[in-house]
N, CA, C and O atoms as CSV, one atom per row, in Angstrom:
chain,resi,resn,atom,element,x,y,z
A,1,MET,N,N,12.533,-0.624,-20.099
A,1,MET,CA,C,11.239,-1.156,-19.698
A,1,MET,C,C,10.929,-0.682,-18.276
A,1,MET,O,O,11.787,-0.799,-17.401
A,2,PRO,N,N,9.735,-0.154,-18.021
A,2,PRO,CA,C,9.387,0.337,-16.697
A,2,PRO,C,C,9.321,-0.806,-15.678
A,2,PRO,O,O,8.949,-1.929,-16.020
A,3,SER,N,N,9.678,-0.515,-14.443
A,3,SER,CA,C,9.607,-1.524,-13.391
A,3,SER,C,C,8.151,-1.758,-12.996
A,3,SER,O,O,7.273,-0.943,-13.279
A,4,GLU,N,N,7.917,-2.899,-12.332
A,4,GLU,CA,C,6.563,-3.194,-11.867
A,4,GLU,C,C,6.095,-2.168,-10.849
A,4,GLU,O,O,4.921,-1.798,-10.836
A,5,LEU,N,N,7.007,-1.702,-9.989
A,5,LEU,CA,C,6.619,-0.679,-9.021
A,5,LEU,C,C,6.204,0.598,-9.731
A,5,LEU,O,O,5.191,1.204,-9.383
A,6,HIS,N,N,6.976,1.006,-10.719
A,6,HIS,CA,C,6.636,2.209,-11.475
A,6,HIS,C,C,5.260,2.052,-12.120
A,6,HIS,O,O,4.447,2.977,-12.096
A,7,LEU,N,N,5.009,0.899,-12.685
A,7,LEU,CA,C,3.723,0.672,-13.339
A,7,LEU,C,C,2.566,0.631,-12.337
A,7,LEU,O,O,1.468,1.101,-12.634
A,8,ALA,N,N,2.813,0.076,-11.166
A,8,ALA,CA,C,1.745,-0.022,-10.168
A,8,ALA,C,C,1.222,1.350,-9.793
A,8,ALA,O,O,0.020,1.525,-9.589
A,9,PHE,N,N,2.118,2.326,-9.699
A,9,PHE,CA,C,1.720,3.665,-9.303
A,9,PHE,C,C,1.558,4.584,-10.503
A,9,PHE,O,O,1.308,5.778,-10.343
A,10,GLY,N,N,1.695,4.039,-11.693
A,10,GLY,CA,C,1.627,4.837,-12.903
A,10,GLY,C,C,0.231,4.952,-13.473
A,10,GLY,O,O,-0.753,4.568,-12.839
A,11,HIS,N,N,0.162,5.481,-14.665
A,11,HIS,CA,C,-1.106,5.703,-15.357
A,11,HIS,C,C,-1.744,4.354,-15.727
A,11,HIS,O,O,-1.028,3.436,-16.129
A,12,PRO,N,N,-3.067,4.213,-15.602
A,12,PRO,CA,C,-3.729,2.950,-15.930
A,12,PRO,C,C,-3.452,2.446,-17.349
A,12,PRO,O,O,-3.378,1.235,-17.561
A,13,LEU,N,N,-3.299,3.336,-18.311
A,13,LEU,CA,C,-3.009,2.900,-19.678
A,13,LEU,C,C,-1.652,2.207,-19.744
A,13,LEU,O,O,-1.520,1.165,-20.385
A,14,ASP,N,N,-0.652,2.770,-19.094
A,14,ASP,CA,C,0.670,2.140,-19.065
A,14,ASP,C,C,0.591,0.749,-18.449
A,14,ASP,O,O,1.211,-0.196,-18.939
A,15,ARG,N,N,-0.180,0.633,-17.367
A,15,ARG,CA,C,-0.316,-0.673,-16.709
A,15,ARG,C,C,-0.999,-1.674,-17.622
A,15,ARG,O,O,-0.561,-2.820,-17.724
A,16,SER,N,N,-2.061,-1.256,-18.282
A,16,SER,CA,C,-2.797,-2.193,-19.128
A,16,SER,C,C,-1.956,-2.655,-20.308
A,16,SER,O,O,-2.023,-3.821,-20.698
A,17,LEU,N,N,-1.169,-1.756,-20.877
A,17,LEU,CA,C,-0.302,-2.149,-21.985
A,17,LEU,C,C,0.774,-3.119,-21.537
A,17,LEU,O,O,1.152,-4.015,-22.293
A,18,SER,N,N,1.272,-2.956,-20.322
A,18,SER,CA,C,2.311,-3.853,-19.825
A,18,SER,C,C,1.765,-5.239,-19.513
A,18,SER,O,O,2.508,-6.220,-19.548
A,19,ASP,N,N,0.483,-5.327,-19.211
A,19,ASP,CA,C,-0.137,-6.598,-18.857
A,19,ASP,C,C,-0.771,-7.311,-20.053
A,19,ASP,O,O,-1.482,-8.299,-19.873
A,20,ALA,N,N,-0.528,-6.831,-21.248
A,20,ALA,CA,C,-1.220,-7.352,-22.424
A,20,ALA,C,C,-0.974,-8.839,-22.661
A,20,ALA,O,O,-1.840,-9.518,-23.211
A,21,SER,N,N,0.179,-9.359,-22.261
A,21,SER,CA,C,0.487,-10.762,-22.532
A,21,SER,C,C,0.002,-11.695,-21.431
A,21,SER,O,O,0.075,-12.913,-21.597
A,22,THR,N,N,-0.483,-11.176,-20.331
A,22,THR,CA,C,-0.961,-12.004,-19.228
A,22,THR,C,C,-2.416,-11.679,-18.943
A,22,THR,O,O,-2.962,-10.706,-19.463
A,23,THR,N,N,-3.033,-12.499,-18.117
A,23,THR,CA,C,-4.393,-12.209,-17.687
A,23,THR,C,C,-4.324,-11.091,-16.661
A,23,THR,O,O,-3.814,-11.304,-15.561
A,24,PRO,N,N,-4.818,-9.916,-16.987
A,24,PRO,CA,C,-4.699,-8.795,-16.052
A,24,PRO,C,C,-5.577,-9.001,-14.821
A,24,PRO,O,O,-6.652,-9.597,-14.893
A,25,LEU,N,N,-5.100,-8.502,-13.713
A,25,LEU,CA,C,-5.851,-8.535,-12.474
A,25,LEU,C,C,-6.508,-7.171,-12.268
A,25,LEU,O,O,-6.012,-6.152,-12.748
A,26,ASP,N,N,-7.613,-7.168,-11.556
A,26,ASP,CA,C,-8.237,-5.913,-11.177
A,26,ASP,C,C,-7.366,-5.250,-10.117
A,26,ASP,O,O,-6.572,-5.919,-9.456
A,27,ARG,N,N,-7.511,-3.941,-9.955
A,27,ARG,CA,C,-6.713,-3.197,-8.978
A,27,ARG,C,C,-7.606,-2.290,-8.154
A,27,ARG,O,O,-8.578,-1.716,-8.644
A,28,ILE,N,N,-7.244,-2.183,-6.897
A,28,ILE,CA,C,-7.900,-1.251,-5.988
A,28,ILE,C,C,-6.785,-0.458,-5.325
A,28,ILE,O,O,-5.718,-1.005,-5.044
A,29,SER,N,N,-7.017,0.815,-5.076
A,29,SER,CA,C,-5.934,1.616,-4.515
A,29,SER,C,C,-6.437,2.604,-3.475
A,29,SER,O,O,-7.596,3.021,-3.472
A,30,VAL,N,N,-5.516,2.955,-2.597
A,30,VAL,CA,C,-5.685,4.052,-1.657
A,30,VAL,C,C,-4.494,4.960,-1.889
A,30,VAL,O,O,-3.346,4.522,-1.811
A,31,ARG,N,N,-4.761,6.208,-2.169
A,31,ARG,CA,C,-3.700,7.167,-2.506
A,31,ARG,C,C,-3.638,8.290,-1.467
A,31,ARG,O,O,-4.656,8.799,-0.998
A,32,ASP,N,N,-2.420,8.645,-1.137
A,32,ASP,CA,C,-2.160,9.809,-0.277
A,32,ASP,C,C,-2.845,9.736,1.079
A,32,ASP,O,O,-3.265,10.759,1.619
A,33,TYR,N,N,-2.959,8.533,1.633
A,33,TYR,CA,C,-3.493,8.367,2.986
A,33,TYR,C,C,-2.385,8.781,3.953
A,33,TYR,O,O,-1.334,8.143,4.011
A,34,THR,N,N,-2.623,9.845,4.705
A,34,THR,CA,C,-1.588,10.435,5.548
A,34,THR,C,C,-1.998,10.368,7.013
A,34,THR,O,O,-3.106,10.753,7.386
A,35,VAL,N,N,-1.071,9.866,7.837
A,35,VAL,CA,C,-1.294,9.783,9.274
A,35,VAL,C,C,-0.076,10.361,9.994
A,35,VAL,O,O,1.022,10.422,9.441
A,36,SER,N,N,-0.293,10.779,11.225
A,36,SER,CA,C,0.820,11.234,12.064
A,36,SER,C,C,1.156,10.114,13.036
A,36,SER,O,O,0.280,9.575,13.712
A,37,VAL,N,N,2.434,9.775,13.095
A,37,VAL,CA,C,2.867,8.644,13.902
A,37,VAL,C,C,4.291,8.887,14.385
A,37,VAL,O,O,5.068,9.588,13.737
A,38,GLU,N,N,4.621,8.301,15.526
A,38,GLU,CA,C,6.000,8.344,15.991
A,38,GLU,C,C,6.746,7.200,15.326
A,38,GLU,O,O,6.426,6.031,15.540
A,39,ILE,N,N,7.731,7.537,14.527
A,39,ILE,CA,C,8.500,6.534,13.798
A,39,ILE,C,C,9.899,7.080,13.554
A,39,ILE,O,O,10.080,8.287,13.386
A,40,GLY,N,N,10.870,6.209,13.534
A,40,GLY,CA,C,12.226,6.635,13.214
A,40,GLY,C,C,13.261,6.006,14.118
A,40,GLY,O,O,12.995,5.716,15.285
A,41,ALA,N,N,14.443,5.797,13.569
A,41,ALA,CA,C,15.525,5.144,14.287
A,41,ALA,C,C,16.402,6.129,15.052
A,41,ALA,O,O,17.163,5.721,15.929
A,42,PHE,N,N,16.308,7.400,14.739
A,42,PHE,CA,C,17.212,8.383,15.323
A,42,PHE,C,C,16.620,9.009,16.580
A,42,PHE,O,O,15.402,9.115,16.719
A,43,GLN,N,N,17.487,9.417,17.484
A,43,GLN,CA,C,17.053,9.989,18.759
A,43,GLN,C,C,16.135,11.197,18.558
A,43,GLN,O,O,15.147,11.348,19.276
A,44,HIS,N,N,16.451,12.049,17.595
A,44,HIS,CA,C,15.623,13.249,17.391
A,44,HIS,C,C,14.229,12.917,16.850
A,44,HIS,O,O,13.379,13.803,16.758
A,45,GLU,N,N,13.984,11.649,16.492
A,45,GLU,CA,C,12.657,11.231,16.037
A,45,GLU,C,C,11.821,10.624,17.164
A,45,GLU,O,O,10.658,10.276,16.961
A,46,ARG,N,N,12.411,10.501,18.339
A,46,ARG,CA,C,11.696,9.944,19.500
A,46,ARG,C,C,10.743,10.992,20.063
A,46,ARG,O,O,11.068,12.177,20.132
A,47,ASP,N,N,9.576,10.534,20.457
A,47,ASP,CA,C,8.562,11.405,21.071
A,47,ASP,C,C,8.130,12.557,20.168
A,47,ASP,O,O,7.700,13.605,20.650
A,48,VAL,N,N,8.246,12.356,18.860
A,48,VAL,CA,C,7.843,13.365,17.879
A,48,VAL,C,C,6.934,12.693,16.852
A,48,VAL,O,O,7.265,11.632,16.322
A,49,LEU,N,N,5.804,13.304,16.579
A,49,LEU,CA,C,4.924,12.782,15.534
A,49,LEU,C,C,5.401,13.291,14.181
A,49,LEU,O,O,5.741,14.463,14.024
A,50,GLN,N,N,5.419,12.386,13.208
A,50,GLN,CA,C,5.773,12.739,11.831
A,50,GLN,C,C,4.618,12.319,10.928
A,50,GLN,O,O,3.955,11.310,11.166
A,51,ARG,N,N,4.398,13.110,9.899
A,51,ARG,CA,C,3.401,12.708,8.903
A,51,ARG,C,C,4.016,11.637,7.999
A,51,ARG,O,O,5.136,11.772,7.506
A,52,VAL,N,N,3.245,10.577,7.805
A,52,VAL,CA,C,3.651,9.481,6.935
A,52,VAL,C,C,2.537,9.274,5.918
A,52,VAL,O,O,1.365,9.149,6.275
A,53,ARG,N,N,2.925,9.239,4.638
A,53,ARG,CA,C,1.934,9.095,3.555
A,53,ARG,C,C,2.034,7.686,2.974
A,53,ARG,O,O,3.124,7.160,2.749
A,54,PHE,N,N,0.861,7.091,2.737
A,54,PHE,CA,C,0.767,5.748,2.168
A,54,PHE,C,C,0.079,5.806,0.815
A,54,PHE,O,O,-0.942,6.474,0.647
A,55,ASN,N,N,0.648,5.102,-0.135
A,55,ASN,CA,C,-0.001,4.822,-1.411
A,55,ASN,C,C,0.058,3.314,-1.585
A,55,ASN,O,O,1.134,2.716,-1.585
A,56,VAL,N,N,-1.108,2.712,-1.733
A,56,VAL,CA,C,-1.193,1.254,-1.802
A,56,VAL,C,C,-2.031,0.865,-3.009
A,56,VAL,O,O,-3.128,1.385,-3.211
A,57,VAL,N,N,-1.505,-0.052,-3.809
A,57,VAL,CA,C,-2.244,-0.618,-4.926
A,57,VAL,C,C,-2.303,-2.122,-4.697
A,57,VAL,O,O,-1.274,-2.764,-4.488
A,58,VAL,N,N,-3.503,-2.680,-4.737
A,58,VAL,CA,C,-3.690,-4.112,-4.538
A,58,VAL,C,C,-4.259,-4.707,-5.815
A,58,VAL,O,O,-5.297,-4.265,-6.308
A,59,GLU,N,N,-3.578,-5.703,-6.342
A,59,GLU,CA,C,-4.135,-6.463,-7.456
A,59,GLU,C,C,-4.970,-7.583,-6.865
A,59,GLU,O,O,-4.513,-8.337,-6.006
A,60,VAL,N,N,-6.201,-7.677,-7.341
A,60,VAL,CA,C,-7.141,-8.663,-6.801
A,60,VAL,C,C,-7.595,-9.616,-7.887
A,60,VAL,O,O,-7.657,-9.274,-9.068
A,61,GLN,N,N,-7.909,-10.821,-7.450
A,61,GLN,CA,C,-8.463,-11.806,-8.373
A,61,GLN,C,C,-9.813,-11.307,-8.869
A,61,GLN,O,O,-10.619,-10.822,-8.074
A,62,PRO,N,N,-10.075,-11.419,-10.176
A,62,PRO,CA,C,-11.414,-11.037,-10.650
A,62,PRO,C,C,-12.474,-11.888,-9.951
A,62,PRO,O,O,-12.290,-13.088,-9.748
A,63,ILE,N,N,-13.562,-11.260,-9.594
A,63,ILE,CA,C,-14.629,-11.960,-8.888
A,63,ILE,C,C,-15.454,-12.737,-9.899
A,63,ILE,O,O,-15.936,-12.180,-10.885
A,64,ALA,N,N,-15.611,-14.032,-9.644
A,64,ALA,CA,C,-16.283,-14.918,-10.594
A,64,ALA,C,C,-17.788,-14.728,-10.615
A,64,ALA,O,O,-18.447,-15.130,-11.574
A,65,GLN,N,N,-18.333,-14.133,-9.594
A,65,GLN,CA,C,-19.778,-13.956,-9.533
A,65,GLN,C,C,-20.132,-12.480,-9.655
A,65,GLN,O,O,-19.271,-11.608,-9.535
A,66,ASP,N,N,-21.389,-12.219,-9.892
A,66,ASP,CA,C,-21.865,-10.833,-9.936
A,66,ASP,C,C,-21.866,-10.302,-8.507
A,66,ASP,O,O,-22.493,-10.889,-7.625
A,67,VAL,N,N,-21.175,-9.210,-8.280
A,67,VAL,CA,C,-21.095,-8.670,-6.920
A,67,VAL,C,C,-22.386,-8.003,-6.490
A,67,VAL,O,O,-22.592,-7.764,-5.300
A,68,ASP,N,N,-23.251,-7.702,-7.432
A,68,ASP,CA,C,-24.578,-7.149,-7.129
A,68,ASP,C,C,-24.492,-5.990,-6.143
A,68,ASP,O,O,-25.338,-5.843,-5.262
A,69,ASP,N,N,-23.450,-5.165,-6.306
A,69,ASP,CA,C,-23.270,-3.966,-5.503
A,69,ASP,C,C,-23.135,-4.271,-4.010
A,69,ASP,O,O,-23.541,-3.468,-3.169
A,70,ASP,N,N,-22.556,-5.447,-3.681
A,70,ASP,CA,C,-22.413,-5.900,-2.296
A,70,ASP,C,C,-20.962,-5.750,-1.854
A,70,ASP,O,O,-20.084,-6.453,-2.355
A,71,VAL,N,N,-20.706,-4.842,-0.924
A,71,VAL,CA,C,-19.346,-4.556,-0.464
A,71,VAL,C,C,-18.702,-5.771,0.202
A,71,VAL,O,O,-17.475,-5.859,0.246
A,72,ASP,N,N,-19.492,-6.705,0.717
A,72,ASP,CA,C,-18.936,-7.885,1.386
A,72,ASP,C,C,-18.300,-8.877,0.415
A,72,ASP,O,O,-17.634,-9.817,0.848
A,73,LEU,N,N,-18.494,-8.683,-0.887
A,73,LEU,CA,C,-17.947,-9.618,-1.876
A,73,LEU,C,C,-16.653,-9.122,-2.514
A,73,LEU,O,O,-16.098,-9.788,-3.388
A,74,ILE,N,N,-16.172,-7.964,-2.086
A,74,ILE,CA,C,-14.975,-7.383,-2.681
A,74,ILE,C,C,-13.914,-7.133,-1.605
A,74,ILE,O,O,-14.190,-7.248,-0.411
A,75,LEU,N,N,-12.724,-6.797,-2.034
A,75,LEU,CA,C,-11.708,-6.274,-1.122
A,75,LEU,C,C,-11.917,-4.762,-1.125
A,75,LEU,O,O,-11.713,-4.106,-2.146
A,76,SER,N,N,-12.320,-4.218,0.007
A,76,SER,CA,C,-12.720,-2.804,0.033
A,76,SER,C,C,-11.563,-1.893,0.414
A,76,SER,O,O,-10.533,-2.335,0.923
A,77,TYR,N,N,-11.768,-0.615,0.153
A,77,TYR,CA,C,-10.790,0.405,0.535
A,77,TYR,C,C,-10.577,0.392,2.040
A,77,TYR,O,O,-9.463,0.602,2.520
A,78,ASP,N,N,-11.656,0.144,2.785
A,78,ASP,CA,C,-11.548,0.100,4.242
A,78,ASP,C,C,-10.562,-0.966,4.698
A,78,ASP,O,O,-9.859,-0.769,5.690
A,79,THR,N,N,-10.499,-2.077,4.001
A,79,THR,CA,C,-9.554,-3.140,4.348
A,79,THR,C,C,-8.118,-2.649,4.231
A,79,THR,O,O,-7.274,-2.982,5.063
A,80,ILE,N,N,-7.844,-1.870,3.217
A,80,ILE,CA,C,-6.500,-1.325,3.035
A,80,ILE,C,C,-6.180,-0.339,4.157
A,80,ILE,O,O,-5.106,-0.407,4.754
A,81,ILE,N,N,-7.097,0.566,4.444
A,81,ILE,CA,C,-6.881,1.561,5.496
A,81,ILE,C,C,-6.752,0.880,6.859
A,81,ILE,O,O,-5.897,1.254,7.661
A,82,GLU,N,N,-7.592,-0.111,7.120
A,82,GLU,CA,C,-7.503,-0.839,8.388
A,82,GLU,C,C,-6.170,-1.580,8.510
A,82,GLU,O,O,-5.628,-1.692,9.609
A,83,SER,N,N,-5.643,-2.081,7.407
A,83,SER,CA,C,-4.338,-2.759,7.431
A,83,SER,C,C,-3.221,-1.774,7.776
A,83,SER,O,O,-2.322,-2.099,8.552
A,84,ILE,N,N,-3.279,-0.583,7.206
A,84,ILE,CA,C,-2.284,0.456,7.516
A,84,ILE,C,C,-2.372,0.813,8.995
A,84,ILE,O,O,-1.357,0.838,9.692
A,85,ASP,N,N,-3.572,1.086,9.471
A,85,ASP,CA,C,-3.755,1.481,10.872
A,85,ASP,C,C,-3.296,0.375,11.822
A,85,ASP,O,O,-2.664,0.658,12.840
A,86,ALA,N,N,-3.607,-0.871,11.499
A,86,ALA,CA,C,-3.203,-1.994,12.356
A,86,ALA,C,C,-1.687,-2.149,12.389
A,86,ALA,O,O,-1.115,-2.418,13.446
A,87,ALA,N,N,-1.040,-1.985,11.257
A,87,ALA,CA,C,0.423,-2.096,11.208
A,87,ALA,C,C,1.080,-1.030,12.068
A,87,ALA,O,O,2.107,-1.285,12.697
A,88,LEU,N,N,0.502,0.152,12.102
A,88,LEU,CA,C,1.072,1.250,12.888
A,88,LEU,C,C,0.793,1.115,14.377
A,88,LEU,O,O,1.545,1.646,15.195
A,89,LYS,N,N,-0.271,0.418,14.741
A,89,LYS,CA,C,-0.656,0.312,16.148
A,89,LYS,C,C,0.031,-0.845,16.864
A,89,LYS,O,O,-0.001,-0.895,18.093
A,90,GLN,N,N,0.641,-1.765,16.151
A,90,GLN,CA,C,1.244,-2.935,16.786
A,90,GLN,C,C,2.320,-2.546,17.789
A,90,GLN,O,O,2.349,-3.067,18.904
A,91,GLU,N,N,3.199,-1.640,17.402
A,91,GLU,CA,C,4.279,-1.173,18.262
A,91,GLU,C,C,4.961,0.004,17.581
A,91,GLU,O,O,4.751,0.242,16.391
A,92,ARG,N,N,5.774,0.739,18.327
A,92,ARG,CA,C,6.542,1.821,17.728
A,92,ARG,C,C,7.624,1.203,16.856
A,92,ARG,O,O,8.333,0.292,17.282
A,93,LEU,N,N,7.746,1.704,15.635
A,93,LEU,CA,C,8.713,1.146,14.691
A,93,LEU,C,C,9.770,2.173,14.317
A,93,LEU,O,O,9.541,3.382,14.371
A,94,ASN,N,N,10.931,1.659,13.938
A,94,ASN,CA,C,12.032,2.506,13.489
A,94,ASN,C,C,12.009,2.727,11.986
A,94,ASN,O,O,12.327,3.818,11.513
A,95,LEU,N,N,11.633,1.696,11.228
A,95,LEU,CA,C,11.855,1.707,9.784
A,95,LEU,C,C,10.563,1.717,8.971
A,95,LEU,O,O,9.606,1.011,9.288
A,96,LEU,N,N,10.558,2.531,7.922
A,96,LEU,CA,C,9.451,2.492,6.963
A,96,LEU,C,C,9.370,1.134,6.295
A,96,LEU,O,O,8.280,0.670,5.961
A,97,GLU,N,N,10.512,0.491,6.096
A,97,GLU,CA,C,10.538,-0.841,5.478
A,97,GLU,C,C,9.702,-1.830,6.284
A,97,GLU,O,O,8.971,-2.642,5.716
A,98,THR,N,N,9.813,-1.756,7.616
A,98,THR,CA,C,9.035,-2.644,8.481
A,98,THR,C,C,7.550,-2.347,8.357
A,98,THR,O,O,6.736,-3.266,8.274
A,99,VAL,N,N,7.196,-1.079,8.343
A,99,VAL,CA,C,5.792,-0.694,8.182
A,99,VAL,C,C,5.245,-1.224,6.859
A,99,VAL,O,O,4.162,-1.808,6.821
A,100,ALA,N,N,5.989,-1.021,5.781
A,100,ALA,CA,C,5.546,-1.472,4.461
A,100,ALA,C,C,5.351,-2.987,4.438
A,100,ALA,O,O,4.358,-3.478,3.899
A,101,GLU,N,N,6.292,-3.724,5.019
A,101,GLU,CA,C,6.180,-5.191,5.061
A,101,GLU,C,C,4.931,-5.626,5.821
A,101,GLU,O,O,4.222,-6.534,5.388
A,102,ARG,N,N,4.666,-4.986,6.943
A,102,ARG,CA,C,3.499,-5.352,7.752
A,102,ARG,C,C,2.194,-5.027,7.034
A,102,ARG,O,O,1.251,-5.817,7.067
A,103,VAL,N,N,2.141,-3.880,6.395
A,103,VAL,CA,C,0.941,-3.528,5.630
A,103,VAL,C,C,0.718,-4.551,4.525
A,103,VAL,O,O,-0.396,-5.041,4.341
A,104,ALA,N,N,1.770,-4.868,3.799
A,104,ALA,CA,C,1.650,-5.844,2.703
A,104,ALA,C,C,1.169,-7.197,3.216
A,104,ALA,O,O,0.292,-7.812,2.610
A,105,ALA,N,N,1.730,-7.660,4.317
A,105,ALA,CA,C,1.342,-8.965,4.868
A,105,ALA,C,C,-0.124,-8.988,5.282
A,105,ALA,O,O,-0.833,-9.959,5.016
A,106,LEU,N,N,-0.577,-7.924,5.932
A,106,LEU,CA,C,-1.980,-7.863,6.360
A,106,LEU,C,C,-2.930,-7.865,5.162
A,106,LEU,O,O,-3.970,-8.524,5.190
A,107,ILE,N,N,-2.577,-7.140,4.134
A,107,ILE,CA,C,-3.430,-7.097,2.941
A,107,ILE,C,C,-3.429,-8.446,2.232
A,107,ILE,O,O,-4.475,-8.910,1.777
A,108,LEU,N,N,-2.272,-9.070,2.136
A,108,LEU,CA,C,-2.193,-10.361,1.446
A,108,LEU,C,C,-2.891,-11.486,2.201
A,108,LEU,O,O,-3.103,-12.562,1.641
A,109,ASP,N,N,-3.247,-11.258,3.453
A,109,ASP,CA,C,-4.061,-12.226,4.195
A,109,ASP,C,C,-5.493,-12.269,3.674
A,109,ASP,O,O,-6.237,-13.202,3.979
A,110,GLN,N,N,-5.877,-11.279,2.902
A,110,GLN,CA,C,-7.229,-11.226,2.350
A,110,GLN,C,C,-7.338,-12.212,1.180
A,110,GLN,O,O,-6.446,-12.254,0.333
A,111,PRO,N,N,-8.406,-12.997,1.119
A,111,PRO,CA,C,-8.519,-14.043,0.089
A,111,PRO,C,C,-8.430,-13.543,-1.359
A,111,PRO,O,O,-7.900,-14.253,-2.213
A,112,LEU,N,N,-8.928,-12.359,-1.650
A,112,LEU,CA,C,-8.924,-11.872,-3.034
A,112,LEU,C,C,-7.611,-11.218,-3.437
A,112,LEU,O,O,-7.357,-11.041,-4.628
A,113,ALA,N,N,-6.772,-10.857,-2.473
A,113,ALA,CA,C,-5.529,-10.141,-2.770
A,113,ALA,C,C,-4.508,-11.075,-3.403
A,113,ALA,O,O,-4.212,-12.140,-2.862
A,114,ALA,N,N,-3.969,-10.671,-4.553
A,114,ALA,CA,C,-2.954,-11.467,-5.249
A,114,ALA,C,C,-1.569,-10.835,-5.124
A,114,ALA,O,O,-0.575,-11.538,-4.944
A,115,ARG,N,N,-1.510,-9.528,-5.218
A,115,ARG,CA,C,-0.239,-8.814,-5.168
A,115,ARG,C,C,-0.509,-7.411,-4.645
A,115,ARG,O,O,-1.559,-6.824,-4.905
A,116,VAL,N,N,0.459,-6.886,-3.905
A,116,VAL,CA,C,0.281,-5.557,-3.325
A,116,VAL,C,C,1.550,-4.735,-3.525
A,116,VAL,O,O,2.668,-5.235,-3.404
A,117,PHE,N,N,1.341,-3.471,-3.833
A,117,PHE,CA,C,2.410,-2.490,-3.967
A,117,PHE,C,C,2.187,-1.460,-2.867
A,117,PHE,O,O,1.105,-0.884,-2.753
A,118,VAL,N,N,3.212,-1.235,-2.064
A,118,VAL,CA,C,3.098,-0.306,-0.944
A,118,VAL,C,C,4.205,0.735,-1.050
A,118,VAL,O,O,5.382,0.394,-1.163
A,119,ARG,N,N,3.821,1.989,-1.012
A,119,ARG,CA,C,4.766,3.110,-0.943
A,119,ARG,C,C,4.483,3.837,0.368
A,119,ARG,O,O,3.348,4.225,0.644
A,120,VAL,N,N,5.536,4.017,1.176
A,120,VAL,CA,C,5.423,4.723,2.449
A,120,VAL,C,C,6.460,5.833,2.442
A,120,VAL,O,O,7.628,5.605,2.127
A,121,GLU,N,N,6.016,7.052,2.796
A,121,GLU,CA,C,6.920,8.196,2.759
A,121,GLU,C,C,6.796,9.043,4.029
A,121,GLU,O,O,5.694,9.329,4.497
A,122,LYS,N,N,7.948,9.437,4.573
A,122,LYS,CA,C,7.987,10.421,5.651
A,122,LYS,C,C,7.963,11.798,4.995
A,122,LYS,O,O,8.703,12.061,4.047
A,123,LEU,N,N,7.107,12.668,5.510
A,123,LEU,CA,C,6.934,13.980,4.902
A,123,LEU,C,C,7.591,15.116,5.685
A,123,LEU,O,O,7.659,16.244,5.195
A,124,ASP,N,N,8.074,14.832,6.892
A,124,ASP,CA,C,8.554,15.913,7.748
A,124,ASP,C,C,10.051,15.886,8.051
A,124,ASP,O,O,10.525,16.721,8.821
A,125,ARG,N,N,10.799,14.969,7.482
A,125,ARG,CA,C,12.228,14.876,7.802
A,125,ARG,C,C,13.085,15.831,6.985
A,125,ARG,O,O,14.051,16.395,7.499
A,126,VAL,N,N,12.745,16.011,5.736
A,126,VAL,CA,C,13.494,16.894,4.831
A,126,VAL,C,C,12.485,17.602,3.941
A,126,VAL,O,O,11.328,17.184,3.885
A,127,PRO,N,N,12.882,18.655,3.248
A,127,PRO,CA,C,11.978,19.194,2.224
A,127,PRO,C,C,11.741,18.096,1.180
A,127,PRO,O,O,12.695,17.534,0.641
A,128,GLY,N,N,10.513,17.804,0.907
A,128,GLY,CA,C,10.193,16.693,0.014
A,128,GLY,C,C,9.758,15.490,0.828
A,128,GLY,O,O,9.185,15.638,1.907
A,129,ALA,N,N,10.027,14.308,0.318
A,129,ALA,CA,C,9.600,13.081,0.977
A,129,ALA,C,C,10.707,12.037,0.918
A,129,ALA,O,O,11.432,11.936,-0.072
A,130,LEU,N,N,10.826,11.263,1.996
A,130,LEU,CA,C,11.736,10.127,2.056
A,130,LEU,C,C,10.871,8.879,2.105
A,130,LEU,O,O,9.903,8.846,2.864
A,131,GLY,N,N,11.181,7.859,1.328
A,131,GLY,CA,C,10.289,6.725,1.364
A,131,GLY,C,C,10.848,5.443,0.827
A,131,GLY,O,O,11.984,5.368,0.357
A,132,VAL,N,N,10.007,4.427,0.912
A,132,VAL,CA,C,10.299,3.099,0.385
A,132,VAL,C,C,9.104,2.619,-0.416
A,132,VAL,O,O,7.971,3.036,-0.175
A,133,GLU,N,N,9.366,1.741,-1.366
A,133,GLU,CA,C,8.319,1.089,-2.150
A,133,GLU,C,C,8.625,-0.401,-2.173
A,133,GLU,O,O,9.766,-0.809,-2.391
A,134,ILE,N,N,7.600,-1.204,-1.948
A,134,ILE,CA,C,7.788,-2.653,-2.035
A,134,ILE,C,C,6.639,-3.266,-2.838
A,134,ILE,O,O,5.570,-2.674,-2.986
A,135,MET,N,N,6.893,-4.461,-3.346
A,135,MET,CA,C,5.860,-5.253,-4.013
A,135,MET,C,C,5.960,-6.646,-3.437
A,135,MET,O,O,7.043,-7.226,-3.368
A,136,ARG,N,N,4.810,-7.187,-3.019
A,136,ARG,CA,C,4.762,-8.533,-2.472
A,136,ARG,C,C,3.596,-9.278,-3.106
A,136,ARG,O,O,2.572,-8.685,-3.448
A,137,ALA,N,N,3.767,-10.562,-3.253
A,137,ALA,CA,C,2.702,-11.405,-3.834
A,137,ALA,C,C,2.451,-12.596,-2.941
A,137,ALA,O,O,1.597,-13.428,-3.246
């Protein structure tokens, strides 16, 4: 059986089939949001900018009213991006785990947010990507 993290970042059909026995929540996502930031626990990571990629999926409570195309009635993509930026600006961090936790907490402060999946990856440390994935509700 696929994990919830796998499903969060997986194909929408896989997610919908997995949620068939429960009331499914709507989802909003930001994919491949990449920023350069100083992060890392090792000395060679000090005073060096690294590219960090974020993929965030937020499950939101269905809106009971007609949104009438009003961005103020939804959890917007900007809220997710602003949460990422705010988490990175608080202080210099060593761990991707800390960044992911802070992003998740900021997003979950939003009234419509029910659950959040956060994937954070360093792109410049090795060929490929190093990262963490968390789910918080």
